[in-house]
N, C-alpha and C positions, 0 to 999 in steps of 0.2 A: 369632790366637785367635778363636773364634767367639762371636757375641754370646750364645748360650744357655749358653756357660761363664762369661759375665760377669754376667748377669742372676742375681740371688740372692746374690752376694758381699757381704759385710759391709762396710760404709763406716766408716772410722776418720778422725776429724778431725785438725787440726794438734797438738792437745793429746793425742793418742793416746787419745781416748775413742770408744767406739762410738756411731755416729749411727744406724745402721739398716741396711737392705739395699737393694741396686740392684733396682729394680722395672721400669725401662724405659730404653732409650736412643733418642735421635732423631738422624737424619741429614739433611743437606741432599742432595736427589736430583739436583742439579745439579752439585755439587762433590764429592759423596760424603764431605764431612767430617762428623765427629761435631759435633752442635750443642748437645747436652746429654745429662745423665743425670739421671733421676729416682730419688731415693731414698724409701724408705717407712718409716715408724714406726707403731707401734701395732697393735691387733688388727684383724681385718677389719671390725668394726662402726664403730671410731672411727680408721680408718686416715689418716694425713696423708702428704702428698708434698712433697718438697723438691727444687727445681731447682738442680742443680750444673752449672755452666757449665764448659766445656772448659778454660779458663785456671785454674780452680780445682782441677784434677786434678793430684796430684803424682806418682801412680804407681798402676798397675793390675796387681796379681799375684794372690797369694792373697786380698787385700783391696784395696779401692779406698781410697787415701789422698787426702785433700783438704786444701787450704790454708786453709780457714777453720774457725773454732771452731763447735762444735755448737750454741752459744747463738745465734750469728748466723744459722745454718741455719734453726733452729727458729722464730726470729722471722718468716721469709718463707714459712711452710709453706702448703701448699695443700690444700683439702679433696678435690680431684680433680685428676687430670692433665689438662692442657689437650688439646684435640683437635688433630690433625694439621693443618698448614696446607698451602698450596699446594706448596711444595718441602721443608718441614720436616715428616719423616714418622717415626712410631714404627717400631722394628725389628720389633714384634709385627704391624705392618700390612704390612710387606714380605714376612715370612715367610707362606707360604701362597698368595702372588700367582701367577697363571698367567704363564708366560714365553712369548712368541711369538717364533718365529725370523723371519730376514729374509724368509722366503716367506709368512709370516702363519700359520704352522702352530703348533699347541700343542706345546710342548716340555717341558711339565711344570710343576712348581710349585717356588717357592723353599723349600728345606728348611732352610738356615742361611745366615748371613752372616759371612764372614771379615773381620776388621778388623785393621789394622796399629795396635798400641797407641801406638807412639811417634809416628806421624804423625797419629793419631786420625781414620783415614778407612777406607771400605770399600775392600777390595782384591780382593774376589770374592764372588760369590754361588754358593751350591750348589744345583742344580736336580735333583729327583728325579722318576722317572716309573715308574709300576708297569708291568712287563712282563707278558707273557702267562702266565707261571707263577708269579704272586703275588710275584715278586722285584722289589725296587726297585733301579732303576739310577740312578746319579748322574753328573752332569756338573758341571765347575767353570766358571763363567763369569767371565773377568777384568774388572776394571772398564773397560778401554777396549773391551770388546765389547758393553757395555750403551749403547743408544742413546736410550733413553726410559723414564720412570717415569711411571705414571698408574694407570688401573684395571688395566692389564697392565704387564709389563715387557717392552721391545722389545731384541733382540739382533741384531747384525750378521752373523750366521752360522746355520748349521743345526747341530743336535746329533746325534752318532751315539752311540746308548746301547748299542753292542754290547759283550758281555762278553769278557773276554779270550780264552776258548775259541774263540768264534766268529772272533775277529780273527785267531788263530794258524791255524785251519782255513783261512781265506781266504788267508793268505799262503803256506801249504803248497800249496794248490790252484794259486795263481798261480805259484809257482815250477815245479810240475809242467808247467803249460800253457807255459812258456817253453822247455822242453826241446824239442830238434828232433833227431830222427834222421835221419842222412844215410848212405845206402849208395851207395858209389861202385863200380860194377863195371866 
């Protein structure tokens, strides 16, 4: 599931009461584990945030179900979300980061984050890059291909953003080049 599919889901407490909506997710950039979810309540002027720990998550489906009551969550409300720390980064700060390949070239920007709900960790990031004809091409970077997080995201490979048509044309050209005519007289 992608983080942008999770942010905005309603939060339901252990007493089946609506708590609010998911506003943000945070991840450890060394272990790729989910470190927290921030729920929000109220209107834009008086919005409050609630820190939900991974161990308090019962399920994430159409709703986020948590194992603590609404009252307990409201007691520890925050006026604003804490800033990202060294390795604990908000998903909204990962999306949009430039990705550099193993040769130091710009490979595009992170367009979304795929997470494994059961393991509560990032399994891949999706990188998009605009092509010459205003089409956006995407590539998936698996967790084990990410070598560093910081102002940029470093990966251990180069990306090939060719479209399916170009790849098919190349394979047809290659098969024609492999043909050899031999005349024996």
